[in-house]
C-alpha positions in Angstrom: 0.0 0.0 0.0 2.8 2.4 0.9 4.4 1.6 -2.5 1.2 2.6 -4.3 1.0 5.8 -2.4 4.6 6.6 -3.0 4.1 6.0 -6.8 1.1 8.3 -6.8 3.1 11.1 -5.1 6.0 10.6 -7.6 3.6 10.8 -10.5 2.0 13.9 -9.2 5.4 15.6 -8.7 6.4 14.7 -12.3 3.1 16.0 -13.6 3.6 19.3 -11.7 7.1 19.6 -13.1 6.0 19.0 -16.6 3.2 21.5 -16.4 5.3 24.1 -14.7 8.1 23.9 -17.2 5.7 24.2 -20.1 4.0 27.2 -18.4 7.4 28.9 -17.8 8.4 28.5 -21.5 5.2 30.1 -22.6 5.6 33.0 -20.2 9.2 33.5 -21.2 8.3 33.5 -24.9 5.6 36.1 -24.2 8.1 38.4 -22.5 10.7 37.8 -25.2 8.3 39.4 -27.7 8.2 42.7 -25.8 10.7 45.5 -26.3 9.3 48.2 -23.9 6.3 48.9 -21.7 4.8 51.4 -19.3 2.8 50.7 -16.2 1.8 51.8 -12.7 3.9 49.6 -10.5 2.6 48.7 -7.1 5.2 47.5 -4.6 4.9 46.3 -1.0 7.6 44.5 1.0 8.2 43.2 4.5 11.6 44.4 5.6 13.1 43.4 9.0 9.8 42.0 10.1 7.7 45.1 9.3 5.2 45.2 6.4 5.9 48.6 4.8 3.2 50.8 3.1 2.5 50.1 -0.5 4.4 52.3 -3.0 2.7 53.4 -6.3 5.1 54.2 -9.1 4.8 55.3 -12.7 7.3 53.1 -14.5 8.8 53.1 -18.0 11.0 50.2 -19.1 12.9 49.5 -22.3 15.2 46.5 -23.1 17.9 45.8 -22.6 17.7 47.8 -19.4 16.5 51.4 -19.3 14.3 52.3 -16.3 12.5 55.4 -15.2 10.3 55.6 -12.1 8.3 58.4 -10.5 6.4 57.8 -7.3 2.9 59.2 -7.7 1.5 58.6 -4.3 2.6 58.9 -0.7 4.8 58.0 1.1 7.4 58.9 -1.5 5.4 61.0 -3.9 7.5 63.2 -6.2 10.6 61.0 -6.0 12.2 60.0 -9.3 14.8 57.4 -10.3 16.6 56.8 -13.6 18.9 53.9 -14.5 20.2 53.1 -17.9 22.6 50.2 -18.3 26.0 51.6 -19.4 25.1 55.2 -18.7 26.3 57.3 -15.7 28.9 54.8 -14.7 26.1 52.2 -14.3 24.8 54.3 -11.4 21.3 55.3 -10.5 20.3 58.9 -10.7 17.6 59.7 -8.1 16.0 62.3 -5.8 13.4 62.2 -3.1 10.1 64.2 -3.3 9.1 67.1 -1.1 11.8 69.5 0.2 14.5 67.0 -0.9 13.5 67.1 -4.5 16.4 69.5 -5.3 19.0 67.1 -4.1 19.9 64.7 -6.9 22.3 61.8 -6.2 24.2 59.3 -8.3 24.4 56.0 -6.5 25.4 52.4 -7.1 22.3 50.2 -7.5 23.2 48.5 -4.2 24.1 51.6 -2.3 22.7 51.4 1.3 20.7 54.6 0.6 18.8 52.8 -2.1 18.6 49.4 -0.4 17.2 50.8 2.8 13.6 49.5 3.1 14.1 47.4 -0.1 14.6 43.7 -0.6 15.8 43.9 -4.1 18.0 46.4 -6.0 16.8 48.6 -8.8 18.4 46.2 -11.3 15.9 43.6 -10.1 12.9 45.7 -11.0 10.4 45.0 -13.8 8.2 42.4 -15.4 11.1 40.4 -16.8 13.0 40.2 -13.6 9.8 39.1 -11.8 9.6 36.3 -14.3 13.3 35.4 -13.9 12.8 35.1 -10.1 9.9 32.8 -10.5 11.6 30.7 -13.1 14.8 30.3 -11.0 12.9 29.1 -8.0 10.5 26.8 -9.9 13.3 25.1 -11.9 15.3 24.7 -8.8 12.4 22.8 -7.2 11.9 20.8 -10.4 15.5 19.6 -10.2 15.1 18.7 -6.5 11.8 16.9 -7.3 9.9 18.9 -4.7 7.7 21.3 -6.7 4.1 21.8 -5.9 2.5 23.7 -8.7 -1.2 24.2 -9.1 -3.6 26.3 -11.3 -6.4 28.2 -9.5 -9.3 30.1 -10.9 -9.5 33.3 -12.8 -9.2 36.7 -11.0 -9.5 40.2 -12.3 -6.5 42.3 -11.4 -6.6 46.0 -12.3 -9.1 45.4 -15.0 -7.3 42.5 -16.6 -8.5 38.9 -16.6 -5.8 36.7 -15.1 -5.2 33.1 -14.3 -4.0 32.3 -10.8 -1.1 29.9 -10.2 0.1 28.7 -6.8 3.6 27.5 -6.2 4.5 26.0 -2.9 7.9 24.6 -1.7 8.3 22.1 1.1 8.5 23.7 4.5 11.7 21.8 5.3 13.3 23.2 2.2 11.8 26.7 2.2 15.1 28.3 3.2 16.6 27.1 -0.1 14.1 29.3 -2.0 13.3 33.0 -2.0 10.0 32.3 -0.3 7.8 29.4 0.9 4.9 30.2 -1.4 4.3 32.2 -4.6 0.8 33.3 -5.7 1.1 34.4 -9.3 -1.4 36.2 -11.6 -0.8 35.8 -15.3 -2.6 38.0 -17.8 -4.8 35.6 -19.8 -4.4 37.6 -23.1 -0.7 38.5 -23.1 0.6 35.6 -20.8 2.6 38.3 -18.9 2.9 37.9 -15.2 1.2 41.0 -13.8 1.2 40.2 -10.0 3.2 38.1 -7.6 2.7 37.7 -3.9 5.3 35.8 -1.8 4.7 34.3 1.6 6.9 32.8 4.3 6.3 29.6 6.2 4.1 31.3 8.7 1.8 32.7 6.0 3.1 36.3 6.3 3.1 38.4 3.1 6.8 39.1 2.2 6.5 40.8 -1.2 3.7 42.0 -3.4 4.5 43.4 -6.9 1.8 44.2 -9.4 1.5 46.1 -12.7 -1.6 48.3 -13.4 -2.4 49.9 -16.8 0.3 47.8 -18.4 1.0 49.1 -21.9 3.0 46.4 -23.7 3.0 48.4 -27.0 4.5 51.6 -25.6 6.9 53.2 -28.0 9.6 54.6 -25.8 12.6 56.5 -27.1 15.9 57.7 -25.6 14.1 60.9 -24.5 12.1 58.8 -22.0 15.3 57.9 -20.3 17.1 61.3 -20.5 17.5 63.2 -17.3 17.1 66.4 -19.4 13.5 65.4 -20.3 11.4 68.5 -19.5 8.8 66.4 -17.7 11.5 65.2 -15.2 13.0 67.0 -12.3 16.6 65.7 -12.0 
């Protein structure tokens, strides 16, 4: 009887791995077809045990890696950030909002001033890097034979119809992965991942990243990533 049960578990794990790998390839192909996009980026993280307020950010992104961000709501309303790979010594140009808006700094992406209250550096921001993080963890679990991957129902996220996917890693191995559980919303039409929530073994939310008003056909130019753009305040 135990042999039969073990065989059933092994078959389920193999099926999860096959479905997850196929799903990842489809999602990666969808992202590969995109060259640039704009969105309202929603970000919330638990840092040092404290769940921080949600940040709402106007975001522009162009491959290979040009990124502009402007915080449009409190607590950091008015802040701006610009990073273009290969420009400015590969440093971030940024300033806070409010009375600090006139103080612009050039910082390494992992500078403590940027990493304070952040789990990921600026270079780990964007739809593609969200997909990369998911793929690395899922494929690691596939190789270890311990992936639990399931498809949930449909859910509307910021006006888009999405399919929900639940990825769970064994509690005894959770420290080997970025989180114990990923809850992913994939846009049904474009196959782009537009929201991910990660949880620890105690069920606490660790990260929540989502993309509202995602425009995958945005025609961005060098001017969108130029600090001299008259719409910017660097």
